[in-house]
Every structure is written in C-alpha cells, then in structure tokens.
C-alpha positions, 0 to 999 in steps of 0.5 A: 453491460457495465455502463459509464459511472453515473456519480460524480465520484464514479466518473472522477475515479473512471478519468484517473484510471483511463488517465493512468493507462496511457501515462508512459507515452503521454510523458514521453511525448512531452518529454518528461520521464521524471513525472512517469517515476513519481507517477510509478512511485505513487501507484506502488504505495498506493498497492500498499495502502489499498492493503492497509486500507483493507484491514483499517478502513474495512476491518477497524484494524489500525496497524502502525507497522504495515511497512514493514511488509514493504520491507519484507518485499523489497528485501526478498528482491535484494537479498537473492539478487545479493547473491546473483538470484534474479529470478522473478518468480522467485522474488514474489514467491519469497516475498508473499510467502515471508510475508504471510508467514510472519503476519500470520504469527505476529497476527496471532498475537496481535489481533488478541488486543484491541485499540491503542494496544493493537496499534502498539503492538503492530507497531513494535513488531514493525521495529523488530523487523527495522532493527533486524534488517539494521543490524544486518551487516552482510546486507548493507545494515543502515547503508542500505544495498543496491540492486544492480538488475530487476527481476527477471521474467519472460521477454514479454513480462520483462521489468527493464525499461521505465515503461514496462516497470510502470505496466507491471505497476499498472496490472497489480494495482488493478488487480489490487482493487480488483480482489479488495472489491470481490473479497469485501463483498464475499461472505468473507468480506461481510464478516470482516465489515459486520466484526468492524461495527460489532463484533459481538453480534457477529459472534453471536451469529456464530462466525469465528471473527478472530480467524475471519480477522487474522485471514484478513490481515494475513491477505493484507501483508501478502499484497503489501509485501508485492508493493515491495517487490515493485519498489526494490526493483523500482529504486534499486536500492533497499534500506531498513528505512522503508520499513520505520513506523513513520512510513507506517504512519504515512500509508494511514495519512494516505488512507485518511486522505482518500477516504477510509473503507472506500475502493478508490480512496487509497489510489486517489488519497495517494496520488495527492499525498506524493504530489502535494509533497513534491510540490511543497518541497519544491517551495520551501525547505521547511515543506513538513510543517505546511504539510503537517498542519494541512493534513490536520485540517483534513483530519478536523474538517475533511471528513470522509477525505477525497471521497467524502468531498466527491460524495458530498457533491453527488448528493448536492 
C-alpha cells in the first residue's frame, strides 16, 4: 500500500495534484473562468514539457525543435476539421502516426550527431515544418486556421465545455506522468539513462544505444503531439507560430525551471513559467526583460530548478 509522501517535495507534488483535480469546480465557485483557461493552457504545455524531459532530462538529448510536434498535433485537428472531419479518434490517430513518422525519419538522422550539432539539426527540421505550414495558403498560412468545433467523442468523453476539456487534459497529464515513470524505471529506460552518462559503457555491455535513443525520441514526439491535439481544441485556432524554434526554447526553459530529469519537475516548472509570464505581463509591457533576467539567474544559481530547491529542504 502506498502511503502519503514523507519528503517535502513529495508532499508538495501530491498537494498540487490534489488541487488540480477539483480545479474547475473551485474556479466555478469563485466565478473565475479565466483562471481555468490559464491552468488548462499550462497543463497542456506541461504534457509537451514532460515529453521533452524524457529525451532531455533522462536521455541527455537537447532538442531545439520539439515544438514541431505540438504543431503536428494541432494541425492534425485543424486540417481534418477544415474538411468537416471532426472525429476525435481520427485526430488522435493522425497526430500519433504523423509525429511518429516524422520523428523516426528526422531522429534517424539527428541522432547520428551529438552536442551542438544535434541541437542545430533538430532546430533545422523544426523550421522546415514551420515554413511548410507557413506556405500552405489553403490552410491559412501565417494567418492561421480557425477550428470551429472541437474533436468529437462519445458523449461521456466529450470535449465540449471548459470543464470537460480540462479533465481530458488532466487525464492525459496523469497518463503522461505514469507512462514516463514506468518507462524510465523499465529496462529500456535504464539503458536510456545509462547512455546519457556513459554511452560507450552501455555499448560495451552489448546495447545498441542508437536504436534505444531513436525509439525514445519517437515516443517523446508522440506524447508531445497529444499536447498539440489538446492545444488545437483548446484555442480553436492554430498557426505556424506555435512551431517556431522560440517555442521550443520556452519548453526547454520550463524543463530547467522545474528540474530536468525529474518526474514532477516539468509540471511545476510549466505552471511556474505560465503564471510568472501572466503576472509580469500585467505589471509592465517590458516584462520580457524581467522574465529573461529571472531565467538567467535561475540557470546560474538555481541548480536543479524547483525540484532542486525542494530536495535541499528535505536534506536540511
């Protein structure tokens, strides 16, 4: 039987999940629907950040093109909807299939490089996707594409309404966390983590680390595409802007803020990033400067991010 977490970090994460579960009813009670939208956006991004953390935090693969898979997921909703195909299962299947295919092809090339070369080549592939959607005049090009209706599922799984969509997001968030946990602590995950620290040793033990890392890269892309499907349904509007390399950079910052290579770090890092972004933008139009300085300070002095701070409290 699993008891209540004894560590400070464990209690904080458990409290966050307990607060997130009834959040729609809390915001309805206090008549603040805006905060439900803000939280929904944060949790969608958290799913994407969890997927990035799988390859970055646990696998040591720093991708500057991960936002491409958010775009693929979102356009997997928008393009069929443009032709009046609103079947949600079709949208999910299309997002998973296209993202997996693109990740398999580009990952097979990218993973033959390392370090800064891997960073640059993933960014290059992401920009290819960006300019591809930017050139598609049929689907709005840089003006974007409006989605007039959300993905359709059976009535008990409907996405209609803010609360229903929120619980879709929350359920996929929990599944992403659980899946990542089981994957990392599986034999497969141990090879991925081992290759991050000493790839030559893992190869000497007989593991084909290239194949393991490629499979991990594809899995990460598929999880990220689910965030794109949710984002397309949430915003009702998609555009190439969600695919740019700057968006990928934001995802990396969210991983760093929460704590790379941790399970709940991406969740708390994303929530902190979104709330801080919203708060600072209300104070001044120059909030980007303040935000940037805070991120620089975090990278220089906040080793381990939020999870690192909580862990140090556990030791004190």
